[in-house]
Structures are given as C-alpha cells and as structure tokens.
N, C-alpha and C positions, 0 to 999 in steps of 0.2 A: 603712943606719945607723939605729940607734935614735934616736928623737926624745924627749928628756927634758923638752922645754918644755911649755907649756900648750897644749892642743888646744882652740881656741875652739868646736869642734863638740860638745864634751863638757863640760857645766857642772861646775864644782867644787862642793865642799861648801857654800860660802857662797852660790853661785848657787841651789843646790837649796833651801837654807833660806829664801832670800828668796822663791822661787817658792811654797814651801809656805805661807808667811805670806800671800802675795798671794791664793792660792786660798781660804784661810780667810776673809780679808777680803772677798773677792767673795761668798762664801757668806753672811757676816753681813749684807751689804747687800742680798742677794737674799731673805733670810728675811722672811716676813710679820711686821710689827711696826713699832716706832718708827723704827729705822734706815732701813727701806725707805721708810716714809712721808716721812721727812726729805728724800730726794732725789726721790721720785716727784712731789711737789708742784711741782717745777720741770721735769718732763719733758713734752714735747708728745706723745710716744708712748712706749710700752714694748713690748718683745718678750719672749715667754716664755723664761725662763732667762738673760736678759741684763740687765746694769745699764747705764742710760743715762749715759754718761761725761760728757756736757755738763751734765746735771743734777747729777751728783756734783761737778763743777767749780764749779757755782753754790754748793753747800753750802760747799765749801772757801773760795771767795772771800768769801762773806758772813761766815764765821767770822773770816777775816783782817781784814776791815773793822773788826770789833768788837775783835779781839785781835791787832793787828799785831805781827809778830815782827822785822821789819826795816823800814827806811825804804822807802816805796813800796808796802807791803802794802795800805794803805788805798785805793789807786788801781787795784788789780788787777781786770781784767775776767774773768768766768768762762771766756771762750774762751782766755785766756792760761794757764789752769790745766788745760785739757782734756788736753793732752799729759801733764802730770804725773799726772792721774787715770788715763789710759789705760796709761801705763808701769807705774804702781803696781799696778793691778788685773790686769795681764797678768803681772806678776812680772819684767818686763824691767829696771826700775829701781825699787827700793823701799828708799830710804835710811832711816836712823833718824829723820831730821827729818820725812820724808814720812809715815812710819807714825805718828809722834807727832801730826802734823796731822790725819790721819784719825781717830785715837782721840779727840782733843779736839773736832773739828768734829762728829762723830756721837755724842759723849758715850757711848762704848762702856762697858758695865758692867765691873767689875773682873775677873770670871771670863774674859770674852772678851779683855780686855787681856792678862791673864797668858798665855792660850793663844797669842795673837799673838806676844808676845815670846819665848815658848819656841820657837815655830816659826822666827821670824826669827833667833834665836841658834843654831839647829841642835841643839835638844835631842835627845840620843841616844834618848829614849823614842819618837820619831816617825820613826825612820829606816827600818828594813827588817824584814820578817817573812817568813821562809822555812821551809818544812817539807818533808816527804817525800811527802805525798799529801793530797788533799782528799776523794777518794772511793775506794772499793775498786777494785783493779786491773781486775776483770772489768767493772765499770760504766764505768770510764774507757775501756776498750777498745771497749765497745759504743757509747758516745757518740762516740768518735773515728771509728768506722766509719760512723755516721750522718752526721756533719758533714764528714768528709774533712779534708784539710790545712787549717790555719788560714788564713783570708783576711785577717785584720786583727790588729792589736795595740791594746790599750787604752792611750791616752796619759794619760787621767785618768778617774776614776770618783767620783761623789758620790752617796751614798745618804742620803736623808732619810726616816727611818721615823717614823710617827706611832702612838702607843699611845693607845687610846680610854679612856673612863671605866670600861670593863669590864676593863681590864688587858690586853686583847689587841691585837696589831698590827693596826691598821686598814688601813694602806696604806704604800706606799713610793714616793717620787718620786726618780727616777734621772736624773742628767745625766752623759752619757758621751761622751768624745771618742775616736774611733777613727782609726787610720791604716791604709790598705790596704797589704798586703804583696805584692800582685800586681795586675795589671790586671783589670778586670771584676768587682770586688767589688760586688754589688748587694743583699746582705742580711747580717744578723749573727745569731748564735744566741742564743736566750733559753732558759735551762735553769731549771726550777722543780720543786719537790718536792711540790706539792699541786694538786689540781684545783679547790679552793675559792677561786678568785681570778678577777678580771677585769683584763685588760690594756688600758690606754688609751695610745695613742701620741701624741706631740707633734712638735715640730720635728725634722727630719732623718729621720723614720720614716714609713712607710705602714702601714695596717692589714694584719695577716697575711692571706694568701689561703688558707691551709690550716691545719687544726687541729694542735695539738701531737701529737707521736708519743710514745707511752709507751715508756720504756726498760724492758726486761725485768727488770732488777735494781733498779728504783725510779726515780721521777722522770719528767719529760717534757722533750722537746726541741722548740722551736718556732723557726722562722726568721722574723725581722721584716724586711720589705723596706726598703731605704733610699730616701730621697727622690730620690737620683741615684746613678748608677753611678760608682764610684771607680776611678781609675787608680792604679798603684803609687805610694806616697808621699803620695797625697792624704789629707786629714783631713776629718772631718765630726763636728759636734756633734749629739748625739742627746738627746732627752728622752722619757721614758716613765714611766707611773705604774701601779703594781700595787695593786689593792684586794683585801683578803682577806675571805672570807665563812665564818668559822668558826661552828659550831653546837655545842650541847651543853656539857657541863662543861669548863672550861678545863684544859688539861694543862700540864705543865712545859715542853714544847716550844713552847707559845704564849707563854711568858713570856721570850722571848729573840728577838734579831735577829742573825742570822749571815750572813756573806758567804763562800761557798765559792769559792776560786780554783783552778781545775784546772791552769792553765798559769802565767801571770804577768800582773799588773796593776800599772802604775806610777801613782803619785799617787792613792792611794785614800783617800777621806774618808767615814767612817761617822758618822752622827748619828741619835740616837733621841730624839724629843721626846714627853713624857708629858702627857696631859690634866691640867689643874690639879686635877681631882677624883680623879685617880689618880696619886699620887706614891709609888713603892715605898719601903719602909723601908730597902732596901739594893740597890745596883746594882754589878755587877762587869764589868770588861773582861776578856775571856777568849779563850784559844786552845784549840781542840779537836783531838783526834787523829782528824781526818777527820770526815765528816758523821755517821758512826755511832759514833764513839769518844767517850770522855769528855773532860772538861776536863783539860788538861795544864799550863796556866799561867793565872793569874788575879790581879787585884788590884782592890780596891774603888775606886770612883770616886764623885764627888759631882756632882749636877746643877747646872747654872748658873742664872742668873736667869730663864731661859725654860723651866725644868723639862726640860732636855735634857742629854744626855751626848754627847761627841764624841771622835773619835780620827782622826788623820791619819797615814798611813804612806806613805813614798816608794815602797816596793815590797812587794808581797805575791805569794808564789809557792807553789803547791802546799800550801795550808793552808786552815783554816777559822777565822775570827775574828769577834768581835762582842761584844754585851752580853747579859747575862741579869740578872734581877731577882727579888727576893722578891715574893710576891703580897700585894696590899693592895686588896681590893675596897671600894667605897664602903660596903657593909654592915658589913665587918669592921674598917674603919679607926677 
C-alpha cells in the first residue's frame, strides 16, 4: 500500500531551507573576521572547521542580558543556550526567532542577513542545478576506470576561494562531509586540472602516499587517505586546502572559480573572496556546458561587505558552475 504521509527520514522543503540557512550561518561564524572574533573571545579551545557552541551561546546570552525579549532573558546562563546554538547551527531547529537572535547578537551585515533569509524561506534560486555532463564522455570513462565504483557520496561541500591582489585565484579551503556507500572506504578521490598547485590536508585526511595520475584526456586524479576507515553509512568531515602557483601573464581561465561535479553533490556552497586591493568591476555567477564548453547561463552578482560572492545549492549533478569576473589589476584600476 502506498504511504502518502510524511516520511521523517526524508526532509521536506521547509527542513531543507532551514538546513541551508544553518549551513550558511555556520560558514559566516567560521570566516575570519569580526563575527568569528566575537565568539572566539569566549572559547577555551577551537578546532579547525568547527564553531565552539558554548562560546556562541555566551554571545547569545550576553546579548539577551542587554536586550531581553521576554521575562527571564536577563538571567539566562550561556549553558542554558548551548542546545539552542547547537540545534541552530546543525539545522535541526532554526526558528525565525532564533535566526533573528543570531543576526542581532552577531550584528550581521545587511547582505549576509538578506542571504540568510532567502535561504531560510527556501528561495528557488538556491534549489537544484542539474546538467547532462561535466566532462567529455571519454574523460569520464577514463576517470571511472581509474577510480572504480564510487565508495562515498558527498553530504555537503563548502569551497572558500581566495583571489589575491594580482587577480588570480590564490587558494581554496574546502570542508567536505562524506558518507561511505560500502564497508572499507579508506580514501577519497581528488580530481584537479593543473599541476601548478600544492595540496595541504587538515582534519579527517592524511597526506597522500602516491602522486596524482595524469588522465590521458586532461587533468589529474589523486587519492587522499582518510584518517579512519569507514563502514557503510558512516560519515566523516574532511578539510583540505589547495594553493595555486600560476606564472606568466594572466589568462581568462584564471579569472574564474568553477566546481565540476561529475556525479552528484548535495548541499554545495561556493564562495569567492577578493583581496581589498583587487575588486573586479563586474562578477557573474555562471553555468558552463562542461569543463571545455562555453557559458550557457549567467547573471551578474554583487560582492558583500567582505568583498566576496556566494552561492548555495541543495543539489548539483553532472554540471560545471561557479563565478567569473572582469580583470582589474592594481595598475589598471
């Protein structure tokens, strides 16, 4: 018999919207800057890629002491708000009132507030992006032959790219949560398209033991060992950073940051931050017809108060998406 009721194992649109807002809120509090310093001053210890929930609760409590919203707010202890902070940052429970409290307590700028409310309300512009291919079929076949059947699926992916004063991508910090699709998963693939880079691994990863293998039709494939072997259904949070070493005259390909997804990635968050000495005159969010194809969809975007552009998508499948910008070097600005 068909079940037409709500399946608690599959979140509905409102749940997905709240989780999207929670992930962006988590990213805002993790970025270097005023919001991060606000909670770090109360943290006894911090871990890479994580927000100290008790320190966040301290910020919320101190704000309510000064700006009580109901009777008793002035007597709240930080530990009494720790569960509220944990549920909000995980996306389990993020009510309108709680989101308003975070916005006020951390004095989030208008651009970040607008993005949070668009995500929380389930803006259709941040839903799904699916295509037909990310790379040529022959390259996809070669990569699949090298990697074998997929051993994991990506639960969430956050890319934070930095553009230097010369207008080039200097590096990308990635936080990725994976779930094992079978027992014995001990590594995950890292696919890249230039040899002019350095990879540094953080929590959840170990340094690669073998160099990347060149794909005949372009690109490289590298396996990064996991800090522990996963059984089917287990998840692991990973952090790694890529630094690029481009030389010579800058090309158009270097004035863009794209993420190519060959299979499927859920909850993908792309952010590009520009050096204050290099703010492009125009920036576009775009979708490409594969790695080697041209732009098939684009619209202009404006940087926020931190000279960054951001886009969250709940699902990306078989496509290439990201940002590109007009050149403005310090000499020509």
